[in-house]
Structure formats: C-alpha cells, structure tokens
C-alpha positions as CSV (number, residue, x, y, z in Angstrom):
1,M,208.2,-26.9,199.7
2,L,207.4,-23.6,201.2
3,I,204.3,-22.4,203.0
4,L,202.4,-19.6,201.2
5,K,201.8,-16.3,203.0
6,H,200.1,-13.1,201.8
7,L,202.1,-9.9,202.5
8,P,199.7,-6.9,201.9
9,V,202.0,-4.8,199.8
10,A,200.8,-3.1,196.5
11,S,203.6,-2.9,193.9
12,F,201.9,-1.2,190.9
13,S,201.2,-4.5,188.9
14,E,204.6,-6.0,189.7
15,N,204.6,-9.5,191.1
16,I,207.0,-9.6,194.1
17,A,207.9,-12.7,196.2
18,Y,209.7,-12.6,199.5
19,I,211.8,-15.2,201.3
20,N,213.7,-15.2,204.5
21,R,217.5,-14.9,204.2
22,N,217.7,-18.3,205.9
23,C,215.1,-19.8,203.6
24,S,214.9,-23.6,204.0
25,A,214.4,-24.2,200.3
26,Y,216.6,-21.6,198.6
27,K,220.2,-20.4,199.3
28,A,219.5,-16.6,199.5
29,D,223.2,-15.7,200.1
30,D,223.9,-16.6,196.4
31,I,221.6,-13.8,195.2
32,N,223.4,-10.6,194.3
33,A,220.9,-9.2,191.8
34,L,217.2,-9.2,191.1
35,V,216.1,-12.8,190.3
36,K,212.8,-13.7,188.6
37,I,211.4,-17.0,189.9
38,E,208.6,-19.4,189.0
39,I,206.1,-20.3,191.7
40,H,204.5,-23.8,191.3
41,G,201.6,-25.2,193.2
42,G,198.6,-23.3,191.8
43,V,196.5,-24.0,188.8
44,R,199.2,-22.3,186.7
45,T,202.7,-21.2,187.2
46,I,203.2,-17.6,188.1
47,Y,206.3,-15.4,187.9
48,A,207.6,-12.9,190.4
49,F,210.7,-11.0,191.4
50,L,212.4,-12.3,194.5
51,Q,213.2,-10.1,197.5
52,I,215.1,-11.1,200.6
53,V,213.8,-10.4,204.1
54,D,215.9,-10.4,207.3
55,D,213.0,-10.2,209.8
56,D,211.6,-13.7,210.8
57,T,208.3,-12.0,211.9
58,V,207.7,-10.8,208.4
59,V,208.6,-14.0,206.5
60,A,209.7,-17.2,208.3
61,P,212.4,-19.4,206.9
62,N,209.8,-21.9,205.8
63,Q,207.5,-19.4,204.1
64,L,207.1,-17.7,200.7
65,A,205.3,-14.4,200.9
66,L,203.6,-12.8,198.0
67,N,202.5,-9.2,197.5
68,N,198.9,-8.3,196.6
69,E,199.3,-8.8,192.8
70,A,201.1,-12.1,193.0
71,F,198.8,-13.5,195.7
72,E,195.7,-12.7,193.7
73,Q,197.2,-14.3,190.6
74,I,198.2,-17.6,192.2
75,N,194.7,-18.0,193.6
76,L,195.7,-20.2,196.6
77,P,194.9,-19.8,200.3
78,E,197.5,-18.9,202.8
79,G,199.1,-22.0,204.2
80,A,199.2,-23.8,200.9
81,K,202.4,-25.5,199.9
82,V,204.3,-24.1,196.9
83,S,207.7,-24.6,195.3
84,I,210.0,-22.2,193.5
85,S,212.6,-22.3,190.8
86,V,214.7,-19.7,188.9
87,S,212.8,-18.5,185.8
88,P,214.8,-18.4,182.6
89,T,214.9,-15.2,180.6
90,P,211.8,-15.0,178.3
91,P,213.0,-15.8,174.7
92,S,211.0,-12.7,173.4
93,I,213.6,-10.5,175.1
94,N,215.8,-11.2,172.1
95,S,213.2,-9.5,169.9
96,I,213.5,-6.4,172.0
97,A,217.2,-6.5,171.4
98,R,216.5,-6.8,167.7
99,K,214.2,-3.8,167.9
100,I,216.9,-1.7,169.6
101,A,219.2,-2.6,166.7
102,G,216.7,-1.1,164.3
103,N,215.0,-4.2,163.0
104,I,211.4,-4.6,162.0
105,L,209.7,-7.3,164.1
106,T,207.4,-9.9,162.8
107,S,203.8,-10.5,163.9
108,G,204.9,-13.7,165.7
109,E,207.5,-11.7,167.7
110,Y,204.9,-9.1,168.8
111,S,202.6,-11.9,169.8
112,A,205.3,-13.5,171.9
113,I,206.2,-10.2,173.6
114,V,202.5,-9.5,174.4
115,N,202.0,-13.1,175.7
116,D,205.0,-12.7,178.0
117,I,203.7,-9.4,179.3
118,V,200.3,-10.8,180.1
119,S,201.7,-13.9,181.8
120,K,203.9,-11.6,183.9
121,R,207.2,-13.0,182.6
122,Y,208.1,-9.4,182.0
123,S,208.9,-7.0,184.8
124,N,207.9,-3.4,184.6
125,L,211.5,-2.7,183.6
126,D,211.2,-5.2,180.7
127,I,208.0,-3.5,179.6
128,A,209.7,-0.1,179.7
129,S,212.5,-1.5,177.6
130,F,210.0,-2.7,175.0
131,L,208.3,0.7,175.0
132,V,211.5,2.6,174.5
133,A,212.8,0.2,171.9
134,S,209.7,0.2,169.8
135,G,209.0,3.9,170.4
136,S,211.8,5.1,168.2
137,F,210.4,3.5,165.1
138,M,207.5,1.2,164.2
139,S,206.2,0.5,160.7
140,A,202.5,0.5,160.0
141,P,202.5,-3.3,159.6
142,E,204.2,-3.5,163.0
143,V,201.5,-1.4,164.6
144,L,198.9,-3.7,163.1
145,S,200.8,-6.7,164.5
146,L,201.0,-5.2,168.0
147,T,197.3,-4.3,167.8
148,E,196.3,-7.8,166.9
149,A,198.5,-9.3,169.6
150,M,197.0,-6.9,172.3
151,V,193.4,-7.7,171.3
152,G,193.9,-11.2,172.7
153,D,191.3,-14.0,172.7
154,K,188.7,-12.5,175.0
155,L,186.2,-10.6,173.0
156,I,182.8,-9.1,173.7
157,H,180.2,-10.3,171.1
158,W,177.1,-8.3,170.1
159,D,175.3,-11.1,168.3
160,N,172.2,-9.2,167.4
161,E,173.8,-5.9,166.3
162,N,175.3,-5.2,162.9
163,I,176.6,-1.8,163.9
164,V,178.2,-1.1,167.4
165,V,179.7,2.4,167.7
166,D,182.0,4.2,170.0
167,C,184.0,7.4,170.0
168,H,187.4,8.2,171.5
169,C,189.3,11.4,172.1
170,L,193.1,11.2,172.3
171,G,193.1,13.7,175.2
172,G,195.5,16.4,176.1
173,V,192.7,19.0,176.4
174,P,191.3,19.7,179.9
175,G,187.6,19.4,180.3
176,N,187.0,17.7,177.0
177,K,184.2,15.3,178.1
178,T,182.3,15.2,174.9
179,D,182.1,11.4,175.0
180,I,179.4,11.4,177.7
181,I,177.2,13.8,175.7
182,V,177.8,11.9,172.5
183,T,176.8,8.6,174.2
184,A,173.6,10.1,175.4
185,I,172.7,11.5,172.0
186,V,173.7,8.4,170.0
187,A,171.9,6.0,172.4
188,A,168.8,8.2,172.3
189,Y,168.9,7.8,168.5
190,G,169.1,4.1,168.8
191,L,172.6,3.0,167.8
192,P,174.2,0.7,170.4
193,M,177.1,2.5,172.1
194,P,179.1,0.7,174.8
195,K,181.4,3.5,175.7
196,T,184.6,2.0,177.2
197,A,186.4,4.7,179.2
198,S,189.6,5.0,181.2
199,Y,190.4,6.5,184.5
200,S,192.9,9.4,184.6
201,L,196.5,8.4,183.8
202,T,198.2,11.8,183.6
203,S,195.2,14.2,183.4
204,C,192.8,15.8,185.8
205,A,190.0,13.4,184.9
206,G,189.4,10.6,182.5
207,V,186.0,9.9,181.1
208,A,185.6,7.1,183.7
209,D,186.4,9.6,186.5
210,T,183.9,12.1,185.3
211,F,181.1,9.7,184.7
212,S,181.7,8.0,188.1
213,V,180.5,11.3,189.7
214,L,177.1,10.4,188.1
215,A,177.0,6.6,188.1
216,H,178.9,3.5,188.9
217,V,181.3,2.6,186.0
218,D,182.9,-0.7,187.2
219,V,180.9,-3.5,185.6
220,D,181.8,-6.8,183.9
221,E,181.1,-8.0,180.4
222,K,177.8,-9.6,181.2
223,E,176.5,-6.5,182.8
224,L,177.7,-4.3,180.0
225,L,175.7,-6.4,177.5
226,R,172.6,-6.0,179.6
227,L,173.0,-2.3,180.0
228,V,173.4,-1.6,176.3
229,T,170.6,-4.0,175.4
230,E,168.2,-2.1,177.7
231,N,169.3,1.5,177.1
232,R,171.3,1.3,173.9
233,G,174.2,2.9,175.7
234,A,176.5,2.6,178.7
235,I,179.7,4.3,180.0
236,V,181.9,1.9,181.8
237,S,185.6,1.6,182.8
238,Y,187.4,-0.9,180.6
239,N,189.7,-1.6,183.6
240,N,187.0,-3.9,185.1
241,L,186.4,-5.7,181.8
242,D,188.2,-8.9,181.1
243,I,189.7,-7.6,177.8
244,C,193.1,-6.4,176.6
245,P,195.1,-7.2,179.8
246,A,198.4,-6.2,178.0
247,S,197.1,-2.7,177.3
248,K,196.4,-2.2,181.0
249,L,199.8,-3.4,182.0
250,I,201.6,-1.3,179.4
251,A,199.5,1.8,180.3
252,Q,200.7,1.6,183.9
253,V,204.3,1.5,182.9
254,E,203.8,4.4,180.4
255,R,202.4,6.4,183.3
256,Q,205.4,5.6,185.5
257,I,208.1,6.4,182.9
258,G,206.1,9.3,181.3
259,I,206.5,8.1,177.7
260,T,203.6,7.7,175.3
261,Q,204.3,7.1,171.6
262,H,201.8,7.6,168.8
263,E,202.2,4.0,167.6
264,H,201.5,2.6,171.1
265,I,198.5,5.0,171.5
266,A,197.0,3.8,168.2
267,A,197.6,0.1,169.0
268,S,196.1,0.4,172.5
269,I,193.0,2.3,171.4
270,L,192.2,0.1,168.5
271,A,192.9,-3.1,170.5
272,I,190.5,-2.1,173.3
273,K,187.8,-1.2,170.9
274,M,188.2,-4.4,168.8
275,A,188.0,-6.5,172.0
276,A,184.9,-4.6,173.1
277,G,183.2,-5.6,169.8
278,I,183.1,-2.1,168.3
279,T,182.5,-2.1,164.5
280,H,182.4,1.6,163.9
281,L,184.7,4.0,165.7
282,L,185.0,7.8,165.7
283,I,188.4,9.1,166.8
284,D,188.9,12.8,167.8
285,I,192.4,14.1,167.5
286,P,192.6,17.6,169.2
287,V,195.6,19.6,167.9
288,G,197.2,22.5,169.8
289,P,200.6,23.7,170.8
290,K,200.1,22.5,174.4
291,S,198.0,19.4,173.6
292,R,199.2,15.8,173.2
293,I,199.2,16.2,169.4
294,K,200.9,19.5,168.6
295,S,200.6,19.9,164.8
296,T,198.3,19.1,161.9
297,N,201.0,17.2,160.2
298,E,201.5,15.0,163.3
299,A,197.7,14.5,163.5
300,M,197.5,13.5,159.8
301,R,200.2,10.9,160.2
302,L,198.4,9.4,163.2
303,R,195.1,9.5,161.3
304,K,196.5,7.6,158.3
305,L,198.1,5.0,160.7
306,M,194.8,4.4,162.5
307,E,192.9,4.2,159.3
308,Y,195.3,1.7,157.9
309,V,195.1,-0.5,161.0
310,G,191.3,-0.2,161.1
311,D,191.0,-1.2,157.4
312,M,193.1,-4.3,158.0
313,L,191.0,-5.3,161.0
314,S,187.7,-4.6,159.2
315,M,186.8,-1.8,161.6
316,E,185.2,1.3,160.0
317,I,187.0,4.4,161.4
318,D,186.3,8.0,161.0
319,V,189.1,10.3,162.3
320,V,188.5,14.0,162.9
321,I,191.0,16.6,163.7
322,T,189.7,19.3,166.1
323,D,190.9,22.4,167.8
324,G,192.8,21.6,170.9
325,S,194.3,25.0,171.6
326,E,192.4,25.6,174.9
327,P,190.4,23.8,177.5
328,I,186.8,22.7,176.6
329,G,184.1,23.9,178.9
330,F,184.5,25.7,182.2
331,G,185.3,22.8,184.5
332,V,188.6,20.9,184.9
333,G,188.3,17.9,187.3
334,A,185.7,15.2,187.6
335,A,182.9,17.0,189.5
336,F,183.3,20.2,187.5
337,E,183.3,18.4,184.2
338,A,180.3,16.4,185.1
339,R,178.5,19.6,186.0
340,D,179.3,21.0,182.5
341,V,178.0,17.9,180.9
342,I,174.7,18.0,182.7
343,K,174.3,21.7,181.9
344,V,174.7,20.9,178.2
345,L,172.2,18.1,178.3
346,K,169.7,20.3,180.2
347,N,170.2,23.0,177.5
348,A,170.9,25.5,180.3
349,E,171.6,29.1,179.3
350,D,175.0,29.0,181.1
351,A,176.1,25.7,179.6
352,P,179.6,25.9,177.9
353,Q,178.9,26.5,174.2
354,D,182.2,25.1,173.1
355,L,181.5,21.8,174.8
356,R,178.0,21.8,173.4
357,E,179.0,22.5,169.8
358,K,181.9,20.0,169.7
359,S,179.6,17.3,171.2
360,L,177.0,17.9,168.5
361,F,179.6,17.8,165.8
362,L,181.1,14.5,167.1
363,A,177.6,13.0,167.7
364,G,176.6,13.9,164.2
365,R,179.6,12.1,162.8
366,V,178.8,9.0,164.8
367,L,175.1,9.0,163.7
368,E,176.2,9.1,160.1
369,F,177.7,5.6,160.6
370,D,174.0,4.6,160.2
371,P,173.5,3.8,156.5
372,K,170.0,5.1,156.8
373,M,171.2,8.6,157.8
374,R,171.7,10.9,154.9
375,G,175.2,12.4,154.6
376,G,175.5,15.7,156.4
377,Q,172.3,15.3,158.4
378,G,174.0,13.9,161.5
379,Y,174.5,17.3,163.2
380,L,170.9,18.4,162.7
381,V,169.6,15.1,164.0
382,A,172.0,15.3,167.0
383,K,170.9,18.9,167.7
384,E,167.2,17.9,167.7
385,I,167.8,15.0,170.1
386,L,169.7,17.3,172.4
387,E,167.2,20.2,172.3
388,S,164.2,18.0,172.7
389,G,165.5,16.6,176.0
390,R,165.7,13.0,174.7
391,A,169.5,12.9,175.3
392,L,169.1,14.0,178.9
393,E,166.3,11.4,179.4
394,T,168.5,8.7,177.9
395,L,171.5,9.6,180.1
396,N,169.3,9.6,183.2
397,N,168.1,6.0,182.2
398,I,171.8,5.0,181.8
399,I,172.7,6.5,185.2
400,K,169.7,4.7,186.9
401,A,170.6,1.4,185.2
402,Q,174.3,1.6,186.2
403,G,173.5,2.8,189.7
404,K,173.5,6.5,190.7
405,A,176.7,7.5,192.5
406,S,176.9,9.5,195.7
407,Q,177.9,13.1,195.1
408,P,181.5,14.1,196.0
409,K,182.4,17.0,198.3
410,I,183.9,19.9,196.5
411,G,187.3,20.9,197.7
412,K,187.2,23.4,200.6
413,F,190.6,24.9,199.9
414,T,190.2,27.5,197.2
415,R,192.1,30.3,195.6
416,D,191.2,32.7,192.8
417,I,193.9,33.3,190.3
418,C,193.6,36.9,189.0
419,A,194.8,38.7,185.9
420,N,197.9,40.9,186.5
421,T,197.0,43.2,183.6
422,S,193.9,44.2,181.7
423,G,193.4,43.1,178.1
424,V,192.2,40.1,176.1
425,V,193.0,36.4,176.8
426,E,195.2,35.5,173.9
427,S,195.9,31.8,174.8
428,I,195.6,29.3,177.6
429,D,198.3,26.7,178.2
430,N,196.5,23.3,178.4
431,A,199.5,21.6,179.8
432,R,199.9,24.1,182.6
433,I,196.2,24.1,183.5
434,N,196.3,20.3,183.6
435,K,199.4,20.3,185.8
436,I,197.9,22.8,188.3
437,G,194.7,20.7,188.4
438,V,196.6,17.5,189.0
439,L,198.7,19.0,191.8
440,A,195.5,20.3,193.4
441,G,194.4,16.7,193.6
442,A,192.2,16.3,190.5
443,G,192.5,12.7,189.3
444,Q,192.6,11.5,192.9
445,Y,189.6,13.4,194.3
446,A,186.5,14.1,192.3
447,G,185.9,17.4,194.1
448,A,189.4,18.8,193.3
449,G,190.1,20.8,190.1
450,I,189.7,24.2,188.5
451,D,186.8,26.4,187.5
452,L,187.6,28.5,184.5
453,F,186.0,32.0,184.4
454,K,187.8,33.3,181.3
455,K,188.4,31.7,177.9
456,V,190.4,32.7,174.8
457,G,189.0,35.9,173.3
458,D,187.4,37.2,176.6
459,T,188.3,40.6,177.9
460,V,189.6,40.9,181.4
461,E,190.4,43.6,183.9
462,Q,193.4,43.7,186.1
463,G,192.6,41.9,189.3
464,E,189.7,40.0,187.8
465,P,189.6,36.3,188.5
466,L,190.7,34.0,185.6
467,Y,190.0,30.8,187.4
468,R,189.5,29.2,190.8
469,I,191.5,26.3,192.2
470,Y,189.8,23.7,194.4
471,A,191.7,21.2,196.6
472,C,190.5,18.7,199.1
473,N,193.5,18.9,201.5
474,S,196.1,21.5,202.5
475,T,199.0,19.5,201.0
476,D,197.6,19.4,197.5
477,F,196.5,23.0,197.8
478,A,200.1,24.0,198.7
479,F,201.5,22.0,195.7
480,A,199.2,23.8,193.3
481,N,200.0,27.2,194.7
482,S,203.7,26.5,194.5
483,I,203.6,26.5,190.7
484,V,200.7,28.7,189.8
485,D,202.6,31.8,191.2
486,A,205.4,31.2,188.6
487,Y,203.0,31.0,185.7
488,T,199.2,31.0,185.6
489,G,198.9,29.4,182.2
490,Y,197.1,32.5,180.7
491,E,198.6,34.9,178.2
492,I,196.8,38.3,178.1
493,T,197.4,40.8,175.4
494,D,197.4,44.4,176.6
495,D,195.1,46.2,174.1
496,S,195.9,49.7,175.5
497,V,198.5,50.4,172.9
498,E,196.1,49.5,170.1
499,S,193.4,51.7,171.6
500,Q,195.8,54.7,171.8
501,D,196.6,54.3,168.1
502,E,193.0,54.6,167.1
503,P,191.9,58.1,165.8
C-alpha cells in the first residue's frame, strides 16, 4: 500500500500519478515507457499515467502523488492508503484501429469508446488518435451513434414544458454574439430558453465569456431549472453542468491538436443540447472564405447531417445558412461584444445594425417553433419585443437572477491600425482578425480585444483608423503587433482608377 499525496499540478484533464524511483511497492527501474496504472482504494478505480520522481522531498518512496485532476477524481484525503496495478489496454482501442483501416464502427463500439474516455481509460493521446481516425470518414449513422453515446445518462428534464428551445452558432465569425440577444427576445416572448454556452476554445470570446461580463454563468442543473422557471431564460456555461463529460474532454484535446471535424462538431452540439433537454434547436451556420465553414456546399452537407441526427433523436432542428464573410458588430472580445449586445437591446442609434438584424432574423426563426405563431410572423414579433424594451427588461432580470458581474478593466495598451491607402473596404479576413485578437489576450482577459471602426463597403482615407487593438499587458500587446504589421486583415480597393475613367 502507498500513502496518497496531492501534488498541485494541472495537466489539462490528463490524470498523472507520481512515484519515487525507489518506490516501496513498484519496481520503477523496469519502466521504459509511459505506463497507465489503476489506483485502488477510493469509491471507484481511477486511471492515470505513471511518472517517476527522483526527489524524495517531492514524492517519498512510500507515497503515491496525484495531480489536480486525478486527486479530485479519486475523492480521498491526503494520507489515505491506496494500491496500484498496471492497467490493461482498453479493448475499445481495437475499434480505433478498425476505424483507421477504413471500417464503419457500430453503435456499441462508439459507446465503448465514449465510456472509456469518460472513465479516463483514454489518455489525451488516445483521444487524439480517435479524433484523427474518425475524422477522415464517418457515415451519418456513425455520427448518430457517437451523438447518442456522448449524451450519456445524465439529462436535464423540463417536466412542465412541451417546447424547450435553444440556438447555436457554429462560430468562426468574430463578434457574432446574437445568442444573447435571441435569448432575451425569446424569453420575453415566453418560450423557455436555457442557453447553454461555451467559453472560448480558439476564438476571442465564446458566448459564456461575453455574458460573464454581464452576469455569472457557472451554475448547476438545479439552479438552471430555477432560473428558467422564473425568467423563461438563462445563459450559462455548460462546463459547470453535469452533462456530456465526453464532449468536454474531447473539446480540450481538439483545442490542443487544432483539429475539428464537421462530424465531431455535429455530434458534440447535438449531444449537449439533448442532454440539456432541448426539444427545438436553431443552428446558425455562417459561411465565408475565412470562416469555419467556407462554402455553401460544405454548409449544406453539414445541415443535412444535423437534420438527419436530429430526426433520429426526435429533436426538431431548423438550420439556417448565413453570411459569415466579415465580423458581426464592432467589438471583438468579451467586453466589446457585451457592449454591442447592450446597445442593440437599448435600441441605441450607434448600435451595430448587422448584429441587430441578424439577431432579429434568428429570434424570429426560434419564435416560429411555437405552433401558435403564424409562419413568417416571427421576425415582426421579435422586432416588436426588441423595440418595445421588453427584451432589455428580460435580460436585466436574467442578469439580476444569475448575479451581476463586476465590470472588467479595458486593456490599457492600445494601437490604432490605419489604412495604407484610400478606397473602399472590400473584405475583412475573419481568421486574421480573430488571431490578432487572441494574441492581444482576448479569450484570457475580458478587457482585451479589438474595436472595429470600418466594415465592408465603408470608404476610408489613407491614414484613417480601421480598428483599435486593446491588450491588458505588454507581452500580449507585443504578440499582436508582431503579426498585424505583416497583414492587417483588411483588403481595400483603390477607387481612384475608376473615378478617373468617369466622364
């Protein structure tokens, strides 16, 4: 037996165990590669990668140390006695080998893979292998099988509601925080909308990041039920909900390896919404050359896939394909996007009209899930709710119920990026703007990001500011400046030649 010790090391969801090279219970000299072990002594067996320590002050020969993730999972106090044994390779690894060979996996195989991921039998490397293997090809029935497996057995039940709605945007467009405005409008109308949102993975701000500028978003399932019952809407982080653990683990690995496949996106979105008890879901697929989905054909294929899975799971899905060719709104980054959202809800004269119109369009589609709503009337009803102030009042009630957040400090390191020629803004590179914002610290600091002064179609004079970068520290500021000088992300058409040709 070994004595349990907590070693405060975070390993990005990977369970790590540490023993002394002279461990009294395990012959460490025989280890010449990473070894997965089982740790016994808690309520349930946990799995971890084994690491060897040469410093007795870190781990004594009679101790087993666990990193943060593993120590939390074993749920035992320091000093408890535990035993270890080598863990056999999970049988479901053979299914990954079959997938690499080009085979179609069964529902049972996907269930086994997901169960092994959730139980931590898979390392991050194993998860990455699964993502790469399945990313090359998945049939529609396979995506359905993966979705069903990821839903799991922990569901949120809305016993007194026949219709529970949500909307989800596939992302790739900076500033596209229509979800918050849609939630306010739909909740003001009276449809229950528990908006489950994510923090930023690879963008300047996820919906959870943006709304956390206004209110607290980390609640549990019981609190979510109360919030929606009282206000007909809530905007919360799904990370804190005890649903879809496999989706969270897979998403972390996707972020590390930089690979996201359409089939995995579809399965993850639908699994989370199913587990959250959503019955009617609107999915927004922005299409643009520098967005996540780059062509209409690509969007149509994903639309058909998600509609198929939704039909099989008895979830009503409405998929809309929208313009994702440039950023939505003026702000990029949590604080700036929250500012735009509030301006739209206040019907301010300087509110970004593209964000307002897209939000009304999407809200109208969600309202038309209500069988009492006449077809085509959703937009008009949504517009009336927004212009009357009811949407703002509802969002303020939601913020109060979830707990108002303290306002972040806007980054003090700023730089205006100016046009190098006069003309008309022809295009804005979403991917470039997103990268500049991320390097400036957006996604880590709510007050970091970009303020856009010019959009596509605007005229600009040489030397006129296109946008302003905000960073909260000098290091991030230097990172952003290091790439913006090479390419600002703006393409400006010089209209002087055309004007000279005019009679």
